[in-house]
N, C-alpha and C positions, 0 to 999 in steps of 0.2 A: 598189477598179478597179468604177469606174458602166458598165454594161454588158456586164461577164463574163459567158459565159456554157460553163458545166460541168455544162450537164445531161448527165447516162451518162455522167461520171467517176467515180470510186472515188477517193480521196483517205487517205493514214492520216496522220498528223501522231501523234511519237514528241515528250514531255514534251507533249502538248494541253491537260494538266487544269487549267492556269494562267496568266499571264504572257501572253508571246509568243504560247505553242501554242494555250490555249483563243481570242485576237483571230484566228489562223490556222484555228483551225476554225468560228469562226465563221462567217468570211469566205467558206472555203471553202464551207459549206454556203448559205449564203446565193446565194454565185454560181453552185446549183444541184447542188454535189455530195453524191457520200454520202460520210460521214469516218466513218472507224477513229480513235479518239482511242487512242494508248497511253501507259499514264504507271501509275508506283508508288503514286501517288495517287488512292487508288482513292474515296470520298467527292467529292473533287473534280473525276475523271476522268466521275464518277456523271450530278455535277451539268454539268456543259459537255452530256454528250450529250441529258441532258433537255430545259436551256436550245434548241437547236438539236431540239430532236424537238417540244417546243410551239411553235415558232412552222411548225413541217410540213415543217422538214426529216428528213433521214436518217442516223443517228448510231448506233454504239456504243462503248461501254467494253472498252478489253481491258487487264486486267493484266497488266504484260510491263515486262523485263527487256534491256533493251539490251544490255547485258553477255555476255548468253545467249543460244547458239546454238538454240537447244529454244524458247525463250521468241519468237524477232525471228522465228524458222519459223514457230510456230503461231500467230503476226501476224499473218506473210501470208498465213499457211492460212485465220485468220479472217476476213479481209478478204475475199479468194476468194468461201467458204459463204456471207459478208452479201452480199454485192452484186454479186458473180459475177466479180470479176477488181483490178486494181492499177492505175490507171494517172498517180497520186500520189506520192511521198511525199515529208514533210517531214520531213527529218533533223532537228531543232529539239532533244533530250532532251540538257543537258549541267548536269556540275556546275556551277556556281560560291557560291551562297547557301550561307554557313561559309564559308566560304574567308575567308584573311587573309591581309596581306601577309607575310612568310616570303620570306628571302635564301637563295637557290640552295641554299648552304654547309648551309642550317641545315634544311631540307626536307625532313620525314619519305618517306620510302620508300614507305611508305602510300597518306598522301595522294596522291605524283608518282603509283603506281599508278591509282590509283581516279580520279585525270583524265583519265587516258590509257585510261584502261578504257569509264570511261560517255563521255566526247569525241570518241574517239577512234575505238580497235575499236566502240564505240557501232553508229555514222553506219558503217561498213564492216559488219556486221554487219546492220545490216536493212535497206540497200544487198541486200546478198549476197540474203538474203531476198527481196525483192519483185523486181528484177529477172528470174526467171523467168518473174511469173506479166506480168510488163509486155513481155515478149519473147511473149507467146503476145496479147498483146491488141494488140500489129503497134508496141508502141513504150511510152515514157514519157515524164514531167518527173520529174529529182529534185532540189529542192534544199535544200543543206544550209547552216547556219545555225551560220556563226563570226562573227570577232566581231570592232573592231580592237583586242584587245589580240593579235590574232596580230599588226599593227604594230608593235608596243612600249608599244599608245599607253593606257594605262591607270594609274590611279594607284597606287601601289605595285609594290612587287616580286611581283607572277605572275608565277612563270616554263614553273610545271607547265603554269598556264589557257592563257598564252599560245602557248605551242611547241602546244599541243594542239589549238589553235581556226586556228593556221597548219599543223597539217596535215591540216587539214579543206579546206584551199585548195588542200592538192594536192593532197590527194584526192580533189578535184571536176574539178581540170586533168585528170589520169590519168584519171579515170575517165570523162569527156567523153568522151575519145579514143578511153578503149576501147566504150567503149559506146555509140559513133555508127553502127555497125551493124549495131545492134536497133534506128534513130531512138529511142535515149533522149537526152535531152538532160542535161544536170546543170552547176546554176551552184550561185552560193553568196551567200548577201547578208552583210557583214560591216555588224552596227548600231553605231551607238555609245553612250554609256548612257543606258540606259529605264527609267524609271523603274515597276520590277518589284518582285513583293516581294521577289527577290535581291536586287535594287539597296536596296531601303530597310532589309534585316539586315545590310549596314556600316553604315546609318544612325540604330542601333534605333527605328526605324520612322516620323521623321522628315521626310516627301516635300518639304518646303520646302531641305534639306540639299540638296537633287538638284536641282532647281530651282537652286538660286545655283550647283550647279558648271558644269548647262549652261550661266545663263547670262556663265561665266566664259570656257569654255574653247569654246565655242559658234563661229564667224561664225555662226551664225543663234542667238540666243539663246535659246530655247524647249525646257524640258525634251520626252525624243523620249516617247512612251506607247505600248504593245506596234499601237492602234490605227492608230498613223503606219505600221508596219512590212508593213498590209496591201496595204496598192498597188501596192508593189511584190515582194509573194514571187505577188499573182494576177498582176500580167504576165509574170514569170519560171516561171507554171505555163499562163500561154495564149497561145494563137497569137498575140501581139501580137506575143512574146517567139519567134519561131517557127526564126529564123537568131544564135538566142543560145546558145551552151555553152560549156563549158570558164570562164566567168565569173565575176566577182566585185563584185559592185553594194556602195559601199560606201554607208549612207547614216546620218552620221551629228550632219549642224547644221554641217559645216566641222570636225568639233574635228579632223579627218584634216592640214590646211591652216591650223592652230595648232600642231602641233607637240609 
């Protein structure tokens, strides 16, 4: 988003090593923020941090398990140690790649538990860890990554993933209400199908199949790429959206309207 100025701000991006999270981290740094990249993908996370540093930006990578209380608290403490505080939290980390369509009556219990742990509990724990530091700064902004899967707009039966992303919307609304007194805004983004490593894992790496799906299922027949989500993310973390909280921005090329 051209002109967004985040100089002096500190952002934490979970799942920031690649895909949408990487695009977010690069954009936040490009707007002037110091960025902590939190992920389990160490090599890719370090490479993303180096890419930012090579352009003159401030970034560090930390190995973080969003399902673990101590790990998320260390993440928040490290952001404060490195950069002085936390102003922006992007809850992007999620389980999706590798999931296969499974009827709900046949869904393994351990898969359900894993998806809920990362996609729901992880959002809560990272928010829980960051909020005290945002309060010390006089406020902050949280952006949670949901999905159009929350509205059952996704190919195949993925009831665990869909349920987790619907829970993120509920968490966004509830936490926005609770944290408003602390001058902390909370919003969510619901992307449609995005051309990421996760999406490619479902089509044997054939990007043309993702592009064909976009052409047939969206009013805007173009595949969404990670960098396309940068605009709404920067809008939500900037003062341009200072009167928005508890909202969900659907960014899906018109997929929602085709049902």
